[in-house]
C-alpha positions in Angstrom: -39.6 207.9 -69.9 -42.2 207.1 -72.6 -44.6 204.5 -71.4 -43.4 202.0 -74.2 -40.0 202.0 -73.2 -40.7 201.6 -69.3 -43.3 198.9 -70.5 -40.3 197.1 -72.2 -37.9 197.4 -69.6 -40.6 195.8 -67.1 -40.6 192.9 -69.6 -37.1 192.7 -69.5 -36.6 192.7 -65.8 -39.4 190.2 -65.4 -38.2 187.8 -67.9 -34.6 188.2 -66.3 -35.8 187.4 -62.9 -37.9 184.5 -63.9 -35.1 182.8 -66.2 -32.7 183.3 -63.2 -35.0 181.2 -61.3 -35.6 178.8 -64.1 -32.2 178.3 -64.7 -31.6 177.5 -61.1 -34.2 174.8 -61.0 -32.8 173.1 -64.3 -29.1 173.3 -62.7 -30.2 171.6 -59.4 -32.0 168.7 -61.2 -28.7 168.4 -63.8 -26.7 168.3 -60.7 -28.5 165.3 -59.2 -28.7 163.6 -62.6 -24.9 163.7 -63.2 -23.6 163.0 -59.7 -26.4 160.6 -58.4 -29.0 159.1 -60.8 -26.9 158.7 -64.0 -24.2 156.6 -62.0 -27.7 154.5 -60.6 -29.6 153.9 -63.8 -29.1 150.7 -65.9 -29.0 152.6 -69.2 -25.6 154.1 -70.3 -25.8 157.9 -71.8 -23.7 159.4 -74.3 -23.7 163.7 -74.3 -26.5 163.5 -76.2 -28.7 161.2 -73.8 -28.0 163.5 -71.4 -28.8 167.0 -73.0 -32.5 165.0 -73.7 -33.0 164.2 -70.0 -32.4 167.8 -68.8 -34.1 169.3 -72.0 -37.0 167.0 -71.0 -37.1 168.3 -67.4 -36.6 172.0 -68.6 -39.9 171.7 -71.2 -41.9 169.7 -68.5 -41.1 172.4 -65.7 -41.1 175.7 -68.4 -44.9 174.3 -69.5 -46.0 174.1 -65.9 -44.7 177.4 -65.0 -46.7 179.0 -67.9 -49.7 177.2 -66.9 -49.7 178.3 -63.1 -48.2 181.6 -63.8 -44.8 181.2 -62.3 -43.1 183.9 -64.0 -45.7 186.7 -63.6 -43.6 188.8 -61.3 -45.6 191.9 -60.3 -49.0 190.4 -61.6 -49.4 188.0 -59.0 -48.9 188.3 -55.2 -46.1 186.9 -53.8 -47.5 184.0 -51.9 -49.4 183.1 -55.5 -46.1 183.1 -57.1 -45.0 180.6 -54.6 -48.0 178.6 -55.1 -47.4 178.4 -58.8 -43.9 177.5 -58.3 -44.6 174.8 -55.5 -47.1 173.0 -58.2 -44.8 173.1 -61.0 -41.7 172.0 -59.1 -43.9 169.2 -57.7 -45.5 168.0 -61.0 -42.2 168.0 -62.9 -40.1 166.4 -60.3 -42.4 163.6 -59.9 -42.4 163.3 -63.8 -38.7 163.4 -63.8 -38.6 160.8 -61.3 -40.9 158.4 -63.1 -38.7 158.9 -66.3 -35.9 157.9 -64.3 -37.4 155.0 -62.8 -38.5 153.9 -66.3 -35.1 154.0 -67.8 -33.7 151.9 -64.6 -36.3 149.5 -65.0 -37.4 149.6 -61.6 -38.1 152.1 -58.6 -34.8 153.9 -57.6 -33.8 155.7 -54.5 -36.2 159.1 -54.4 -34.2 160.6 -51.4 -31.9 162.6 -54.2 -35.2 164.0 -55.7 -36.9 164.7 -52.3 -33.9 166.8 -51.2 -33.6 168.4 -54.3 -37.6 169.5 -54.4 -37.0 170.4 -50.5 -34.2 172.9 -51.6 -36.0 174.2 -54.5 -39.2 175.0 -52.7 -37.1 177.0 -50.4 -35.6 179.2 -52.8 -38.5 179.6 -54.6 -40.1 181.0 -51.3 -37.5 183.5 -50.7 -37.0 184.1 -54.8 -41.1 185.0 -54.9 -41.0 187.6 -52.4 -37.6 189.0 -53.4 -38.4 189.4 -57.1 -41.9 190.9 -56.3 -40.1 193.3 -53.9 -37.3 194.2 -56.4 -40.0 194.7 -59.1 -42.3 197.1 -56.7 -39.1 199.3 -55.8 -38.3 199.7 -59.2 -41.9 200.6 -60.9 -44.2 202.3 -59.0 -48.0 201.8 -59.2 -49.7 203.1 -62.6 -51.4 206.2 -62.0 -55.0 205.8 -63.6 -58.1 207.8 -64.3 -61.5 206.3 -63.9 -64.2 207.4 -66.4 -67.6 206.7 -64.8 -71.1 206.9 -65.6 -74.2 206.8 -63.2 -73.6 203.4 -61.7 -71.8 204.3 -58.3 -67.9 203.7 -58.3 -67.2 202.3 -54.7 -67.2 198.7 -55.8 -64.9 199.1 -58.9 -62.7 201.4 -56.5 -62.4 198.6 -53.8 -61.4 196.2 -56.5 -58.5 198.2 -57.6 -57.5 199.2 -54.0 -56.5 195.2 -53.5 -54.0 195.8 -56.2 -52.7 199.1 -54.8 -49.1 197.7 -55.4 -50.0 197.7 -59.3 -52.6 200.4 -59.8 -53.8 203.9 -58.1 -56.9 205.6 -59.2 -55.9 209.1 -58.8 -58.7 210.8 -60.6 -62.5 210.2 -61.2 -64.6 211.7 -64.1 -67.9 211.4 -65.0 -69.1 211.3 -68.7 -71.6 214.1 -67.6 -68.5 216.4 -67.7 -68.5 215.9 -71.8 -66.1 214.3 -73.9 -64.0 217.4 -74.5 -63.2 218.1 -71.0 -62.2 214.1 -70.8 -60.2 214.2 -73.7 -58.3 217.2 -72.3 -57.6 215.3 -69.1 -56.5 212.1 -70.3 -53.0 212.9 -71.7 -52.0 214.9 -68.5 -49.9 212.1 -66.4 -52.0 209.1 -66.3 -50.5 205.7 -67.4 -53.8 204.3 -68.2 -57.6 204.8 -68.4 -60.5 202.7 -66.5 -63.8 202.8 -68.2 -66.6 201.9 -66.1 -70.3 201.2 -66.9 -70.3 204.4 -69.2 -73.1 204.5 -72.2 -71.8 202.9 -75.4 -71.5 205.9 -77.9 -68.9 207.4 -75.2 -67.2 203.9 -74.7 -66.4 203.8 -78.5 -65.5 207.6 -78.4 -62.9 207.0 -75.6 -61.6 203.8 -76.7 -60.8 205.3 -80.3 -59.2 208.3 -78.8 -56.8 206.3 -76.6 -56.0 203.8 -79.1 -55.1 206.1 -81.4 -52.7 208.0 -79.1 -51.2 204.5 -77.7 -53.0 204.9 -74.1 -53.6 202.0 -72.0 -57.5 201.1 -71.5 -58.7 199.0 -68.8 -62.7 197.8 -69.5 -65.1 196.3 -67.5 -66.6 194.4 -70.4 -70.6 194.0 -70.7 -72.4 190.6 -71.6 -72.3 191.4 -75.0 -68.5 192.1 -75.4 -68.1 188.7 -73.6 -70.3 186.6 -76.1 -68.4 188.5 -79.2 -65.0 187.4 -77.3 -66.1 183.8 -78.7 -67.1 184.5 -82.2 -65.5 183.1 -85.1 -64.3 186.1 -87.9 -65.6 184.9 -91.3 -64.5 186.3 -94.7 -67.2 185.5 -97.1 -67.0 189.1 -98.5 -64.6 192.2 -98.4 -65.3 192.9 -94.7 -65.0 190.7 -91.9 -68.1 189.1 -90.2 -68.5 188.0 -86.8 -70.1 184.7 -86.2 -71.7 183.7 -82.9 -72.9 179.8 -83.0 -75.9 178.5 -81.5 -74.0 175.9 -79.9 -70.9 176.8 -77.6 -69.2 173.4 -78.0 -69.1 171.3 -81.0 -69.7 167.5 -81.3 -66.0 166.6 -81.1 -65.4 169.1 -78.2 -68.6 167.7 -76.3 -67.2 164.0 -77.1 -63.4 164.8 -75.5 -64.9 166.3 -72.8 -67.1 163.6 -71.6 -64.2 161.0 -72.2 -61.9 163.0 -69.8 -65.0 163.4 -67.2 -65.1 159.9 -67.3 -61.7 158.8 -67.1 -61.1 161.4 -64.2 -64.1 160.6 -62.2 -63.4 156.9 -62.0 -59.4 157.3 -61.3 -60.4 160.0 -58.4 -63.0 158.0 -56.8 -60.8 154.9 -56.6 -58.0 157.3 -55.4 -60.0 159.4 -52.7 -62.3 156.4 -51.7 -60.2 156.1 -48.5 -60.5 159.8 -47.7 -64.4 159.6 -48.3 -64.9 156.6 -46.2 -63.1 158.5 -43.2 -64.9 161.4 -43.8 -68.2 159.6 -43.8 -67.3 157.9 -40.3 -66.4 161.3 -38.8 -69.6 163.1 -39.9 -71.6 160.1 -38.6 -70.0 159.8 -35.2 -69.9 163.5 -34.6 -74.2 164.1 -34.4 -75.6 160.8 -35.4 -77.2 162.7 -38.5 -77.0 161.9 -42.4 -73.5 161.8 -43.9 -74.6 163.2 -47.5 -77.3 165.7 -48.5 -78.9 166.2 -51.8 -80.0 169.4 -53.1 -81.9 170.2 -56.6 -79.6 172.1 -59.1 -79.5 173.2 -62.7 -77.4 171.9 -65.3 -77.2 172.1 -68.9 -80.5 173.3 -70.8 -81.9 174.3 -67.3 -82.1 170.3 -66.5 -82.5 169.8 -62.7 -80.7 167.3 -60.9 -79.8 166.4 -57.4 -76.2 167.4 -56.1 -74.2 165.3 -53.6 -72.3 166.5 -51.0 -70.8 165.6 -47.7 -73.0 167.5 -44.7 -71.2 170.1 -43.2 -73.6 171.9 -41.0 -75.8 170.9 -38.4 -78.9 168.8 -39.5 -81.6 171.9 -38.5 -78.9 174.4 -40.1 -82.3 176.1 -41.9 -85.1 175.0 -40.0 -86.9 178.1 -41.1 -86.6 177.0 -44.8 -84.7 180.3 -45.8 -81.4 179.9 -48.0 -78.5 181.6 -46.3 -75.1 182.2 -47.3 -72.6 180.4 -44.8 -70.4 183.3 -43.1 -67.1 183.5 -41.5 -67.5 181.7 -37.8 -70.9 180.6 -38.8 -72.2 178.5 -35.9 -74.3 176.2 -38.1 -71.1 174.3 -39.2 -69.7 171.6 -37.4 -66.4 171.0 -36.3 -65.8 168.5 -39.0 -67.7 170.6 -41.6 -65.2 173.5 -41.0 -62.3 171.3 -41.9 -63.7 169.4 -44.9 -65.1 172.8 -46.5 -61.6 174.4 -45.6 -59.6 171.6 -47.9 -62.8 171.3 -50.3 -63.2 167.3 -49.2 -67.0 168.1 -48.9 -67.1 168.3 -52.6 -66.1 164.5 -53.4 -69.2 163.1 -53.6 -69.9 165.1 -56.9 -67.4 162.9 -58.5 -70.6 160.6 -58.8 -72.6 163.1 -60.4 -69.7 163.9 -63.0 -69.8 159.9 -63.6 -73.6 160.0 -64.2 -73.1 162.5 -66.9 -75.3 165.2 -64.6 -71.8 167.4 -64.4 -68.6 168.1 -65.9 -65.4 168.8 -64.1 -64.8 172.2 -65.2 -68.3 174.3 -66.2 -70.4 176.7 -64.2 -71.1 175.8 -60.8 -74.6 175.0 -60.7 -77.2 176.8 -59.0 -80.6 176.1 -57.5 -83.6 177.0 -59.8 -85.1 179.2 -57.3 -82.0 181.3 -57.1 -81.8 181.4 -60.9 -85.1 182.5 -61.0 -84.3 185.3 -58.2 -81.1 186.7 -60.0 -83.1 186.6 -63.3 -85.1 189.5 -62.2 -82.3 191.7 -61.6 -80.0 190.0 -64.7 -82.1 188.3 -67.3 -78.9 186.9 -68.9 -78.2 184.5 -65.9 -79.6 181.5 -67.5 -76.8 181.8 -70.0 -74.6 179.8 -67.6 -76.4 176.9 -68.5 -75.7 176.6 -72.2 -72.9 174.1 -71.0 -73.1 171.5 -68.3 -72.6 172.6 -64.8 -69.0 171.8 -63.4 -67.3 170.9 -59.9 -65.0 173.9 -60.9 -64.9 176.5 -63.3 -63.5 179.4 -64.7 -65.4 182.0 -62.1 -63.7 180.0 -59.3 -60.3 180.0 -60.7 -60.5 183.6 -61.7 -63.2 184.8 -59.0 -63.5 184.6 -55.3 -66.2 183.4 -53.1 -68.2 186.7 -52.8 -67.5 188.0 -56.3 -71.0 189.6 -57.5 -73.4 187.2 -59.6 -72.9 189.9 -62.4 -69.1 189.3 -62.3 -69.4 185.5 -62.1 -71.7 185.5 -64.9 -69.1 187.0 -67.4 -66.3 185.1 -66.2 -68.6 181.8 -66.7 -69.6 183.4 -70.2 -65.6 183.8 -70.8 -65.4 180.2 -70.5 -68.2 179.1 -72.5 -67.5 181.4 -75.5 -63.5 180.8 -75.5 -63.9 177.2 -74.8 -61.4 174.4 -75.6 -60.1 171.4 -74.4 -56.9 172.8 -73.4 -58.8 175.5 -71.6 -60.2 172.4 -69.3 -56.9 171.0 -68.8 -55.6 174.4 -67.7 -58.3 175.1 -65.5 -58.1 171.4 -63.7 -54.4 172.2 -62.9 -55.3 175.8 -61.7 -58.0 174.5 -59.4 -55.3 173.1 -57.4 -53.8 176.6 -56.7 -57.0 178.0 -55.9 -57.7 175.4 -53.0 -54.6 176.8 -51.4 -55.4 180.5 -51.9 -57.4 182.0 -48.9 -59.6 184.1 -50.8 -61.4 181.5 -52.8 -62.3 179.6 -49.9 -63.1 182.0 -47.1 -66.6 182.6 -46.0 -68.5 186.3 -46.3 -69.1 188.9 -43.8 -72.4 189.0 -42.1 -73.3 192.1 -44.0 -72.6 190.2 -47.0 -74.6 187.4 -46.6 -77.9 188.6 -48.4 -76.1 190.5 -51.0 -73.6 187.9 -52.5 -74.3 185.0 -54.8 -74.9 181.5 -52.6 -72.2 179.9 -54.9 -71.3 177.4 -52.1 -74.2 175.1 -50.4 -75.6 177.0 -47.3 -78.9 174.9 -46.5 -78.4 171.3 -46.4 -81.5 169.2 -47.6 -80.2 165.9 -45.8 -80.7 162.4 -47.2 
């Protein structure tokens, strides 16, 4: 079967599976509307009114499923798909219940909506695993050929092994074998080509070769590639011109971003104040030490500021003055510290950093000046992350992992900076909720990784 036809069949099957789940969810809401809530609300509806109520629910649910990737069968893991449906259903059902209450003019019995949500979540759990199982039983992983240069391939092979349900690298060729040998090998039996850190001239030639023959290419971009992704296309002349601007965010974007930060930080400080108060009390009674700690970090234009967090480690966590990553089962972390790190409560005081304008909700995580200096010895472009305000969460936190390498996190942060939009900020805020429940995003690193990985989280705690 030709690859184009096979890919079309994949898309059709994924669409059918996703549509089936979506229609069942909407059907469940239609059931409780017609048999319960329609009879309870004061407003009387005709057929068009009923259609509008159901259409509104379908649009909201569909929108959240698109944002969270609830239909990405075969692309996301089963648990990730379930989480996507969980957040989508919770958000949609809360919204729908609010609309029903507004139509009624007062609060209405929520038990039917609660029962519906429970049934939907149970079905989504089974459907997420069954849909992926069906997909994998029909479509085998893609056989890939890896084209590499001088850089060791262990790192990229390990990355692909984490998704062996989708890919398997069956052959590795080095550019030293020559273009002719590579071009003769590519068409043989592979469903894709992986380009891993090869010289520019080789990369261009292989890309053109594959493009001309409709062969899929997986390429790890360089810093310059990511920067170009955010370029504007101009048509002053009879040839396209790519423009990379001096300011990643324009004036209107900066104003809207700041208004969102102010509004959300004030609302969340009010809503989470009981949680912060209880956390402060527990930290204090645990060992009598300080509740908070402050540490110098760097934000936009390399401007230093003091980041605030709840203390999760012992007071003398780094008595020797050396910064170290928190590792799995780190005995420096207190019992309450383990919990607040796991659920990210330790990050809540940064809402005050956002309120003051030192940080934003979404942006590259702020680093320490000395860490930036250290990384710039190997990666001079690392300072590019400070072209925008530092953030509580960011692109690298949503699409990366705790132990993603500094170079890869830099590329993720640059992808955010160069592709910025207000909608992207909103989407990343929503996706951050899913990340909080994803183990890979919150776990510590192994002891052998401590000196090699980027200290994204705070590990040395200067108390205050």
